[in-house]
MINU-545934 format. One line per 8 residues: number of its first residue (from 1); their letters; for each residue x, y negated, z negated of N, C-alpha, C, O. Coordinates in nm, 3 decimals, decimal comma, padded with zeros to 5 digits. Atoms other than C-alpha are relative to their C-alpha. Example, Ala and Ser with C-alpha at 12.3 -4.5 7.8 and 13.67 -1.06 7.14 Angstrom:
REM residues 2
1	as	00,089/00,119/00,000/01,230/00,450/-00,780/00,090/-00,120/00,000/00,194/-00,118/-00,066  -00,082/00,119/00,006/01,367/00,106/-00,714/-00,077/-00,109/-00,073/-00,026/-00,220/-00,090 $
//
This chain:
REM residues 95
1	xxxxxxxx	00,096/-00,106/-00,030/05,642/-06,555/01,532/00,077/00,121/00,050/00,153/00,109/00,147  -00,074/-00,118/-00,044/05,777/-06,200/01,563/-00,044/00,047/00,139/-00,159/00,030/00,179  00,033/-00,060/-00,129/05,795/-06,036/01,901/-00,078/00,129/-00,022/-00,063/00,193/-00,127  00,074/-00,125/00,006/05,562/-05,745/01,969/00,034/00,086/00,120/00,080/00,036/00,223  -00,030/-00,096/-00,107/05,604/-05,435/02,182/-00,092/-00,023/00,118/-00,212/-00,049/00,101  00,078/00,011/-00,124/05,490/-05,460/02,543/-00,017/00,140/00,059/00,071/00,225/00,044  00,028/-00,130/-00,060/05,335/-05,168/02,728/00,068/00,011/00,137/00,004/00,040/00,238  -00,080/-00,007/-00,123/05,614/-05,174/02,988/00,117/00,092/-00,032/00,189/00,068/-00,129 $
9	xxxxxxxx	-00,108/-00,093/00,030/05,862/-04,884/03,005/00,138/-00,066/00,007/00,162/-00,154/00,089  -00,139/00,043/-00,003/06,228/-04,948/02,927/00,070/00,067/00,117/00,029/00,174/00,162  -00,078/-00,058/-00,110/06,482/-04,887/03,203/00,149/-00,015/-00,029/00,192/-00,113/-00,089  -00,145/00,007/00,012/06,851/-04,811/03,207/00,057/-00,059/00,127/00,020/-00,018/00,237  -00,068/00,063/-00,113/07,065/-05,029/03,433/00,148/00,036/-00,012/00,224/-00,035/-00,077  -00,137/-00,048/00,014/07,389/-04,836/03,471/00,101/-00,094/00,064/00,216/-00,100/00,020  -00,094/00,092/-00,065/07,544/-05,095/03,702/00,037/-00,117/-00,092/00,146/-00,172/-00,080  -00,027/00,111/00,094/07,519/-05,359/03,425/00,037/00,050/-00,139/00,073/-00,029/-00,226 $
17	xxxxxxxx	-00,035/-00,056/00,130/07,581/-05,121/03,133/-00,097/-00,041/-00,109/-00,056/-00,074/-00,220  00,102/00,041/00,097/07,252/-05,200/02,958/-00,124/00,089/00,011/-00,143/00,160/00,110  00,139/-00,047/-00,006/06,908/-05,071/02,872/-00,083/-00,126/-00,017/-00,059/-00,207/-00,106  00,085/00,120/-00,003/06,642/-05,331/02,944/-00,142/00,039/-00,039/-00,196/00,140/00,007  00,140/-00,022/00,034/06,299/-05,353/02,783/-00,066/-00,135/-00,022/00,001/-00,238/-00,028  00,078/00,123/00,010/06,024/-05,611/02,741/-00,078/-00,001/-00,130/-00,133/00,100/-00,173  00,084/00,024/00,117/05,860/-05,755/02,432/-00,085/-00,123/00,031/-00,066/-00,187/00,134  00,091/00,113/-00,022/05,592/-06,024/02,396/00,005/-00,098/-00,117/00,015/-00,061/-00,234 $
25	xxxxxxxx	00,023/00,109/00,095/05,567/-06,357/02,221/-00,136/-00,057/00,038/-00,145/-00,149/00,119  00,135/00,034/-00,043/05,191/-06,392/02,243/-00,017/00,048/00,144/-00,003/00,167/00,172  00,014/-00,034/-00,141/05,130/-06,403/02,618/00,128/-00,010/00,080/00,131/00,022/00,199  -00,128/00,018/-00,068/05,494/-06,475/02,702/00,081/00,128/-00,001/00,096/00,193/-00,104  -00,084/-00,119/-00,016/05,711/-06,192/02,832/00,145/-00,035/-00,033/00,198/-00,134/00,019  -00,139/00,022/00,038/06,059/-06,170/02,675/00,080/00,126/00,034/00,052/00,234/-00,018  -00,084/-00,113/-00,039/06,321/-05,946/02,835/00,113/00,016/-00,101/00,176/-00,082/-00,141  -00,105/-00,031/00,098/06,563/-05,774/02,596/00,099/00,095/00,067/00,060/00,193/00,131 $
33	xxxxxxxx	-00,107/-00,080/-00,058/06,897/-05,629/02,704/00,085/00,057/-00,113/00,136/-00,018/-00,196  -00,081/-00,066/00,100/07,079/-05,373/02,488/00,125/00,053/00,069/00,115/00,132/00,163  -00,125/-00,042/-00,063/07,446/-05,321/02,574/00,031/00,146/-00,031/-00,008/00,198/-00,136  -00,044/-00,137/00,025/07,592/-04,972/02,610/00,091/00,006/-00,122/00,090/00,106/-00,195  -00,087/00,004/00,118/07,848/-05,074/02,346/-00,083/00,006/-00,128/-00,046/00,075/-00,223  00,088/-00,005/00,118/07,565/-05,136/02,097/-00,060/00,140/-00,015/-00,075/00,190/-00,126  00,055/-00,135/00,005/07,416/-04,800/02,189/00,105/00,101/-00,046/00,072/00,199/-00,113  -00,109/-00,085/00,051/07,757/-04,638/02,127/00,011/-00,013/-00,151/00,030/00,086/-00,222 $
41	xxxxxxxx	-00,022/00,026/00,142/07,777/-04,800/01,785/-00,118/00,035/-00,089/-00,101/00,053/-00,210  00,117/-00,029/00,082/07,423/-04,726/01,670/-00,007/00,147/-00,041/-00,074/00,181/-00,139  00,008/-00,143/00,024/07,477/-04,351/01,677/00,138/00,061/00,013/00,212/00,027/00,105  -00,130/-00,065/-00,006/07,782/-04,135/01,606/-00,005/00,125/00,086/00,029/00,234/00,040  00,012/-00,111/-00,095/07,721/-03,914/01,909/00,077/-00,039/00,125/00,068/-00,153/00,170  -00,077/00,033/-00,121/07,950/-03,893/02,209/-00,095/-00,015/00,119/-00,205/00,040/00,120  00,080/00,021/-00,120/07,820/-04,004/02,547/-00,027/00,131/00,072/-00,128/00,143/00,142  00,020/-00,130/-00,062/07,861/-03,645/02,665/-00,118/00,074/-00,061/-00,188/00,150/00,007 $
49	xxxxxxxx	00,106/-00,071/00,070/07,613/-03,521/02,404/-00,136/-00,066/00,016/-00,239/00,000/00,005  00,126/00,073/00,003/07,349/-03,790/02,444/00,011/-00,123/00,090/00,104/-00,202/00,076  -00,005/00,113/-00,092/07,272/-04,043/02,718/-00,033/-00,131/-00,072/-00,094/-00,131/-00,179  00,031/00,131/00,056/07,251/-04,415/02,650/-00,151/-00,020/-00,011/-00,200/-00,071/-00,112  00,145/00,019/00,002/06,883/-04,413/02,739/-00,065/00,083/-00,111/-00,158/00,037/-00,177  00,052/-00,085/00,107/06,816/-04,125/02,501/00,026/-00,065/-00,136/-00,062/-00,066/-00,222  -00,031/00,069/00,125/06,994/-04,312/02,220/-00,091/-00,121/-00,020/-00,138/-00,146/-00,130  00,091/00,114/00,010/06,787/-04,620/02,299/-00,138/00,046/-00,047/-00,196/-00,013/-00,138 $
57	xxxxxxxx	00,134/-00,047/00,036/06,463/-04,421/02,278/-00,005/00,043/-00,147/-00,105/00,018/-00,215  -00,002/-00,043/00,140/06,566/-04,271/01,943/00,001/-00,117/-00,097/-00,052/-00,106/-00,208  -00,017/00,115/00,089/06,644/-04,614/01,797/-00,077/-00,123/00,048/-00,045/-00,235/00,008  00,072/00,114/-00,058/06,395/-04,831/01,986/-00,055/-00,095/-00,105/-00,044/-00,217/-00,090  00,058/00,087/00,103/06,223/-04,960/01,672/00,107/-00,090/-00,061/00,079/-00,206/-00,091  -00,109/00,081/00,054/06,558/-05,081/01,538/00,036/-00,112/00,097/00,057/-00,226/00,055  -00,033/00,102/-00,099/06,635/-05,263/01,861/-00,112/-00,104/00,013/-00,085/-00,222/00,035  00,111/00,096/-00,002/06,288/-05,419/01,862/00,010/-00,094/-00,120/-00,016/-00,213/-00,107 $
65	xxxxxxxx	-00,017/00,082/00,120/06,352/-05,542/01,507/00,110/-00,104/00,022/00,092/-00,222/-00,007  -00,112/00,091/-00,026/06,689/-05,692/01,607/-00,042/-00,108/00,099/-00,015/-00,226/00,078  00,043/00,096/-00,102/06,538/-05,856/01,916/-00,093/-00,104/-00,061/-00,078/-00,223/-00,034  00,095/00,092/00,062/06,258/-06,009/01,711/00,072/-00,096/-00,095/00,042/-00,215/-00,097  -00,077/00,084/00,092/06,501/-06,137/01,446/00,081/-00,105/00,077/00,081/-00,223/00,041  -00,080/00,093/-00,079/06,730/-06,292/01,707/-00,089/-00,106/00,065/-00,056/-00,224/00,066  00,093/00,092/-00,066/06,436/-06,447/01,892/-00,052/-00,104/-00,099/-00,056/-00,223/-00,068  00,053/00,092/00,101/06,290/-06,596/01,574/00,105/-00,103/-00,045/00,070/-00,215/-00,081 $
73	xxxxxxxx	-00,108/00,090/00,040/06,630/-06,750/01,492/00,050/-00,087/00,115/00,139/-00,170/00,096  -00,038/00,082/-00,114/06,661/-06,898/01,841/00,120/00,050/00,077/00,174/-00,022/00,162  -00,114/-00,057/-00,071/06,939/-06,669/01,962/-00,045/00,062/00,132/-00,051/00,184/00,148  00,053/-00,039/-00,131/06,809/-06,657/02,317/00,094/-00,057/00,106/00,142/-00,169/00,094  -00,086/00,044/-00,109/07,016/-06,680/02,636/-00,070/-00,111/00,080/-00,191/-00,129/00,069  00,057/00,107/-00,082/06,966/-06,970/02,877/-00,108/00,049/00,094/-00,201/-00,025/00,126  00,101/-00,055/-00,091/06,768/-06,740/03,107/-00,122/00,055/-00,073/-00,214/00,109/-00,010  00,115/-00,044/00,078/06,529/-06,654/02,821/00,010/00,141/-00,055/-00,077/00,185/-00,131 $
81	xxxxxxxx	-00,015/-00,136/00,050/06,659/-06,304/02,754/00,059/00,001/-00,140/00,123/-00,095/-00,184  -00,065/-00,026/00,128/06,761/-06,166/02,417/00,098/00,114/00,026/00,059/00,220/00,073  -00,104/-00,102/-00,021/07,090/-05,973/02,434/00,041/00,058/-00,134/00,072/-00,014/-00,229  -00,041/-00,069/00,122/07,173/-05,714/02,172/00,135/00,064/00,027/00,151/00,146/00,118  -00,138/-00,049/-00,012/07,544/-05,641/02,129/00,036/00,073/-00,129/-00,040/00,071/-00,226  -00,047/-00,073/00,119/07,742/-05,432/01,881/00,000/-00,088/-00,124/-00,037/-00,043/-00,232  -00,009/00,089/00,116/07,791/-05,734/01,657/-00,137/-00,028/-00,064/-00,143/-00,077/-00,177  00,134/00,020/00,054/07,411/-05,751/01,609/-00,049/00,116/-00,086/-00,151/00,103/-00,153 $
89	xxxxxxx	00,049/-00,118/00,070/07,383/-05,405/01,455/-00,009/-00,014/-00,152/-00,093/00,052/-00,212  00,022/00,016/00,145/07,434/-05,519/01,093/-00,141/-00,050/-00,033/-00,185/-00,036/-00,147  00,137/00,045/00,026/07,085/-05,672/01,129/-00,093/00,117/-00,033/-00,200/00,095/-00,090  00,088/-00,115/00,029/06,942/-05,318/01,102/00,029/00,061/-00,136/-00,046/00,148/-00,181  -00,035/-00,062/00,127/07,113/-05,238/00,772/-00,102/-00,030/-00,109/-00,105/00,038/-00,212  00,099/00,035/00,102/06,828/-05,404/00,581/-00,130/00,077/00,013/-00,220/00,059/-00,070  00,127/-00,074/-00,013/06,558/-05,166/00,708/00,007/00,137/-00,063/-00,091/00,211/-00,061 $
//
């Protein structure tokens, strides 16, 4: 079952180098973590020109797609989160 968007704002966690957002599996809340490295690789813009959070917002649908694909395939961390890293970005080439 694909994850769906939750009406909870995403937040940047600079201390952990991630942007965190929430999706839903029915009534279950699933936390998704996008690494700054993945945000660097998704866009050919320097960090000086565009913040990580801004890049996330521009590409949110792509990250939601990746999160849903990983979740459906069982690629979930022990704590229940879905982590998106640079190596996951080829999953967006099919859209």
